[in-house]
VMD Tcl script that builds the backbone (N, CA, C; Angstrom):
set m [mol new atoms 252]
animate dup $m
set s [atomselect $m all]
$s set {name element resname resid chain x y z} {
  {N N MET 1 A 24.769 296.132 51.574}
  {CA C MET 1 A 23.317 295.678 51.985}
  {C C MET 1 A 22.379 297.065 52.466}
  {N N LEU 2 A 21.187 297.076 52.180}
  {CA C LEU 2 A 20.727 297.758 52.598}
  {C C LEU 2 A 19.392 297.377 53.703}
  {N N ASN 3 A 19.601 298.035 54.874}
  {CA C ASN 3 A 18.820 297.188 55.934}
  {C C ASN 3 A 19.450 295.917 56.347}
  {N N GLY 4 A 20.374 295.478 56.200}
  {CA C GLY 4 A 20.965 293.855 56.452}
  {C C GLY 4 A 20.095 293.124 55.167}
  {N N THR 5 A 19.873 293.528 54.153}
  {CA C THR 5 A 19.708 292.486 53.367}
  {C C THR 5 A 20.448 292.884 52.377}
  {N N SER 6 A 21.015 291.544 51.971}
  {CA C SER 6 A 21.906 291.521 50.616}
  {C C SER 6 A 21.191 291.176 49.373}
  {N N TYR 7 A 21.721 292.444 48.641}
  {CA C TYR 7 A 20.664 292.194 46.957}
  {C C TYR 7 A 22.111 291.672 45.857}
  {N N ARG 8 A 21.325 290.903 44.852}
  {CA C ARG 8 A 22.191 290.618 44.026}
  {C C ARG 8 A 21.869 291.599 42.276}
  {N N LEU 9 A 22.649 292.160 41.843}
  {CA C LEU 9 A 22.800 293.311 40.716}
  {C C LEU 9 A 22.499 291.557 39.601}
  {N N ARG 10 A 21.939 292.291 39.038}
  {CA C ARG 10 A 21.409 291.115 37.459}
  {C C ARG 10 A 20.845 292.058 36.574}
  {N N CYS 11 A 21.269 291.764 35.107}
  {CA C CYS 11 A 21.234 292.751 34.019}
  {C C CYS 11 A 20.589 292.003 33.146}
  {N N THR 12 A 18.977 291.819 32.930}
  {CA C THR 12 A 18.168 291.308 31.701}
  {C C THR 12 A 18.653 291.468 30.239}
  {N N LEU 13 A 19.212 292.535 29.765}
  {CA C LEU 13 A 19.159 292.618 28.666}
  {C C LEU 13 A 20.136 291.774 27.530}
  {N N THR 14 A 19.053 292.068 26.670}
  {CA C THR 14 A 19.055 290.867 25.896}
  {C C THR 14 A 19.212 291.371 24.110}
  {N N PHE 15 A 19.889 291.261 23.400}
  {CA C PHE 15 A 20.070 291.512 21.929}
  {C C PHE 15 A 19.012 291.830 21.314}
  {N N GLY 16 A 17.662 291.829 21.610}
  {CA C GLY 16 A 16.497 291.873 21.238}
  {C C GLY 16 A 16.200 293.471 21.748}
  {N N ASP 17 A 16.684 293.777 22.342}
  {CA C ASP 17 A 16.342 294.779 23.213}
  {C C ASP 17 A 17.159 296.064 22.809}
  {N N ILE 18 A 18.071 295.750 21.812}
  {CA C ILE 18 A 19.086 296.777 21.668}
  {C C ILE 18 A 18.718 296.581 19.871}
  {N N TYR 19 A 18.605 295.416 19.341}
  {CA C TYR 19 A 18.132 295.418 17.616}
  {C C TYR 19 A 18.160 296.592 17.193}
  {N N GLY 20 A 16.717 297.017 17.277}
  {CA C GLY 20 A 16.246 298.356 16.763}
  {C C GLY 20 A 17.023 299.616 16.644}
  {N N GLN 21 A 17.823 299.674 18.017}
  {CA C GLN 21 A 18.397 300.721 17.617}
  {C C GLN 21 A 19.776 300.781 16.708}
  {N N ILE 22 A 20.034 299.464 16.857}
  {CA C ILE 22 A 21.379 299.061 15.910}
  {C C ILE 22 A 20.670 299.137 14.075}
  {N N LEU 23 A 19.357 299.117 14.397}
  {CA C LEU 23 A 19.336 298.896 13.121}
  {C C LEU 23 A 19.167 300.249 12.490}
  {N N ILE 24 A 18.481 301.479 13.111}
  {CA C ILE 24 A 18.307 302.604 13.019}
  {C C ILE 24 A 19.650 303.031 13.137}
  {N N TRP 25 A 20.164 303.111 13.520}
  {CA C TRP 25 A 21.499 304.257 13.381}
  {C C TRP 25 A 22.349 303.339 12.030}
  {N N MET 26 A 22.118 301.878 12.002}
  {CA C MET 26 A 22.891 301.954 10.335}
  {C C MET 26 A 21.986 302.372 9.348}
  {N N VAL 27 A 21.139 302.532 9.626}
  {CA C VAL 27 A 20.294 303.585 8.696}
  {C C VAL 27 A 20.695 304.696 8.589}
  {N N VAL 28 A 21.188 305.016 9.750}
  {CA C VAL 28 A 21.507 306.663 9.941}
  {C C VAL 28 A 22.799 306.683 8.947}
  {N N ILE 29 A 23.772 305.403 9.104}
  {CA C ILE 29 A 25.111 305.924 8.719}
  {C C ILE 29 A 25.102 305.460 7.093}
  {N N PHE 30 A 23.980 305.162 6.316}
  {CA C PHE 30 A 24.606 304.418 5.346}
  {C C PHE 30 A 23.539 305.973 4.878}
  {N N ALA 31 A 22.714 306.241 5.554}
  {CA C ALA 31 A 22.156 307.492 4.289}
  {C C ALA 31 A 22.810 308.898 4.441}
  {N N SER 32 A 23.919 308.786 5.924}
  {CA C SER 32 A 24.745 310.062 5.734}
  {C C SER 32 A 25.944 309.740 4.293}
  {N N LEU 33 A 25.950 308.405 3.968}
  {CA C LEU 33 A 27.460 308.210 3.329}
  {C C LEU 33 A 26.662 308.211 1.581}
  {N N ALA 34 A 25.226 308.132 1.634}
  {CA C ALA 34 A 25.365 307.877 0.334}
  {C C ALA 34 A 24.741 309.357 0.072}
  {N N ALA 35 A 24.590 310.491 0.792}
  {CA C ALA 35 A 24.396 311.830 0.860}
  {C C ALA 35 A 25.763 312.171 0.369}
  {N N GLY 36 A 26.756 311.659 1.336}
  {CA C GLY 36 A 27.910 312.334 0.986}
  {C C GLY 36 A 28.701 311.884 -0.546}
  {N N LEU 37 A 28.149 310.977 -0.699}
  {CA C LEU 37 A 28.756 310.486 -2.092}
  {C C LEU 37 A 28.259 310.782 -3.135}
  {N N ALA 38 A 26.713 311.044 -3.016}
  {CA C ALA 38 A 26.023 312.005 -3.906}
  {C C ALA 38 A 26.342 313.612 -4.231}
  {N N LEU 39 A 26.827 314.142 -3.161}
  {CA C LEU 39 A 27.572 315.280 -2.954}
  {C C LEU 39 A 29.060 315.549 -3.370}
  {N N MET 40 A 29.470 314.119 -3.384}
  {CA C MET 40 A 31.189 314.472 -3.745}
  {C C MET 40 A 31.059 314.519 -5.481}
  {N N GLY 41 A 30.219 314.130 -6.303}
  {CA C GLY 41 A 30.070 314.279 -7.591}
  {C C GLY 41 A 30.408 315.656 -7.943}
  {N N THR 42 A 30.147 316.692 -6.980}
  {CA C THR 42 A 29.435 317.941 -7.148}
  {C C THR 42 A 30.505 318.931 -7.092}
  {N N SER 43 A 30.942 320.090 -7.178}
  {CA C SER 43 A 31.899 320.781 -7.382}
  {C C SER 43 A 32.407 321.236 -6.003}
  {N N LYS 44 A 31.703 320.570 -4.666}
  {CA C LYS 44 A 32.663 320.575 -3.410}
  {C C LYS 44 A 32.006 319.558 -2.715}
  {N N PRO 45 A 33.613 318.776 -3.122}
  {CA C PRO 45 A 33.815 317.548 -2.168}
  {C C PRO 45 A 33.855 318.047 -0.500}
  {N N LEU 46 A 33.992 319.300 -0.180}
  {CA C LEU 46 A 34.339 319.340 0.900}
  {C C LEU 46 A 33.627 319.597 1.990}
  {N N VAL 47 A 32.222 319.997 1.154}
  {CA C VAL 47 A 30.699 320.293 2.074}
  {C C VAL 47 A 29.862 318.557 2.347}
  {N N ALA 48 A 30.662 317.759 1.147}
  {CA C ALA 48 A 30.329 316.203 1.191}
  {C C ALA 48 A 30.692 315.345 2.433}
  {N N LEU 49 A 32.568 315.776 2.503}
  {CA C LEU 49 A 32.721 314.906 3.926}
  {C C LEU 49 A 31.981 315.565 4.897}
  {N N LEU 50 A 31.999 317.218 5.485}
  {CA C LEU 50 A 31.487 317.959 6.409}
  {C C LEU 50 A 30.295 317.091 6.984}
  {N N GLY 51 A 29.106 317.267 5.857}
  {CA C GLY 51 A 27.932 317.131 6.038}
  {C C GLY 51 A 27.903 315.778 6.670}
  {N N VAL 52 A 28.895 314.335 6.194}
  {CA C VAL 52 A 29.091 313.060 6.674}
  {C C VAL 52 A 29.385 313.396 8.374}
  {N N GLY 53 A 30.244 314.096 8.517}
  {CA C GLY 53 A 31.382 313.831 9.824}
  {C C GLY 53 A 30.162 314.725 10.736}
  {N N LEU 54 A 29.074 315.608 10.181}
  {CA C LEU 54 A 28.128 316.805 10.986}
  {C C LEU 54 A 27.277 315.527 11.525}
  {N N ILE 55 A 26.610 314.784 10.378}
  {CA C ILE 55 A 25.747 313.536 10.629}
  {C C ILE 55 A 26.366 312.883 11.593}
  {N N LEU 56 A 27.167 312.174 11.732}
  {CA C LEU 56 A 28.112 311.207 11.875}
  {C C LEU 56 A 28.282 311.550 13.867}
  {N N VAL 57 A 28.674 312.589 13.742}
  {CA C VAL 57 A 28.948 313.300 14.954}
  {C C VAL 57 A 27.367 313.722 15.883}
  {N N LEU 58 A 26.686 314.239 15.077}
  {CA C LEU 58 A 25.066 314.429 15.961}
  {C C LEU 58 A 24.297 313.662 15.919}
  {N N SER 59 A 25.031 312.378 15.458}
  {CA C SER 59 A 24.062 311.214 15.765}
  {C C SER 59 A 24.441 310.455 16.881}
  {N N LEU 60 A 25.425 310.197 17.067}
  {CA C LEU 60 A 26.685 309.114 18.084}
  {C C LEU 60 A 26.057 309.871 19.929}
  {N N PRO 61 A 25.781 310.846 20.083}
  {CA C PRO 61 A 25.016 311.045 21.360}
  {C C PRO 61 A 24.170 310.662 21.970}
  {N N PHE 62 A 22.875 310.591 20.641}
  {CA C PHE 62 A 21.876 310.105 20.467}
  {C C PHE 62 A 21.683 308.852 21.003}
  {N N LEU 63 A 22.884 308.112 20.060}
  {CA C LEU 63 A 23.025 306.630 20.366}
  {C C LEU 63 A 23.681 306.536 21.228}
  {N N LEU 64 A 24.241 307.011 22.095}
  {CA C LEU 64 A 24.720 306.811 23.277}
  {C C LEU 64 A 23.834 306.918 24.744}
  {N N PHE 65 A 22.679 307.949 24.384}
  {CA C PHE 65 A 22.005 307.923 25.450}
  {C C PHE 65 A 20.936 306.719 25.298}
  {N N ALA 66 A 20.835 306.134 24.204}
  {CA C ALA 66 A 19.428 305.481 24.083}
  {C C ALA 66 A 20.035 303.892 24.489}
  {N N PHE 67 A 21.258 303.454 24.068}
  {CA C PHE 67 A 22.048 302.563 24.769}
  {C C PHE 67 A 21.975 302.686 26.409}
  {N N THR 68 A 22.655 304.052 26.819}
  {CA C THR 68 A 22.581 304.146 28.449}
  {C C THR 68 A 21.263 303.445 28.549}
  {N N THR 69 A 19.982 304.333 28.425}
  {CA C THR 69 A 19.046 304.183 29.301}
  {C C THR 69 A 18.349 302.917 28.944}
  {N N THR 70 A 18.496 302.164 27.966}
  {CA C THR 70 A 18.322 300.523 27.676}
  {C C THR 70 A 19.235 299.794 28.867}
  {N N LEU 71 A 20.231 300.325 29.083}
  {CA C LEU 71 A 20.829 299.131 29.624}
  {C C LEU 71 A 20.694 299.193 31.073}
  {N N LEU 72 A 20.198 300.792 31.232}
  {CA C LEU 72 A 19.981 300.991 33.055}
  {C C LEU 72 A 18.497 300.895 33.150}
  {N N ASN 73 A 17.805 301.009 32.461}
  {CA C ASN 73 A 16.142 299.949 32.710}
  {C C ASN 73 A 16.574 298.574 32.510}
  {N N HIS 74 A 17.364 297.920 32.495}
  {CA C HIS 74 A 17.601 296.174 32.143}
  {C C HIS 74 A 18.380 295.852 33.256}
  {N N ILE 75 A 18.828 296.898 34.529}
  {CA C ILE 75 A 19.225 296.312 35.727}
  {C C ILE 75 A 18.575 295.928 36.554}
  {N N ALA 76 A 18.245 294.889 37.328}
  {CA C ALA 76 A 17.695 295.102 38.385}
  {C C ALA 76 A 18.444 294.071 39.723}
  {N N LEU 77 A 18.188 294.463 40.602}
  {CA C LEU 77 A 18.461 294.599 42.433}
  {C C LEU 77 A 17.414 293.005 42.672}
  {N N ASP 78 A 17.741 292.191 43.092}
  {CA C ASP 78 A 17.002 291.314 43.056}
  {C C ASP 78 A 17.561 290.810 44.708}
  {N N PRO 79 A 16.997 290.452 45.731}
  {CA C PRO 79 A 17.154 290.044 47.089}
  {C C PRO 79 A 17.565 288.877 47.278}
  {N N ALA 80 A 19.040 289.068 47.940}
  {CA C ALA 80 A 19.650 287.070 47.733}
  {C C ALA 80 A 19.177 286.701 48.629}
  {N N THR 81 A 19.183 285.187 48.434}
  {CA C THR 81 A 18.823 284.273 49.002}
  {C C THR 81 A 19.978 283.767 50.033}
  {N N GLY 82 A 19.350 282.354 51.135}
  {CA C GLY 82 A 20.352 282.315 52.068}
  {C C GLY 82 A 21.637 281.865 51.212}
  {N N GLU 83 A 21.304 281.013 49.798}
  {CA C GLU 83 A 22.192 280.037 49.038}
  {C C GLU 83 A 23.239 281.005 48.065}
  {N N SER 84 A 24.560 280.510 47.933}
  {CA C SER 84 A 25.564 280.979 47.647}
  {C C SER 84 A 25.483 280.737 46.170}
}
mol reanalyze $m
mol bondsrecalc $m
mol representation Tube
mol addrep $m
């Protein structure tokens, strides 16, 4: 209660809000896997595995940041009416 007024927490997030983020991250995953498979044929398969791992590890914080900020932007505080 702020200043004697009750507020109701409401989340307006829909799947469409994060759909683009999911598609972009899937493209990143598939591109890194394709690059890893292409490098597997060379004489250094360890470099391929390290490359795939590095791409995934570096892209995960950006994905989590995008999801978190999108979620926080869709949280609303509405004044509660007298009804329950």
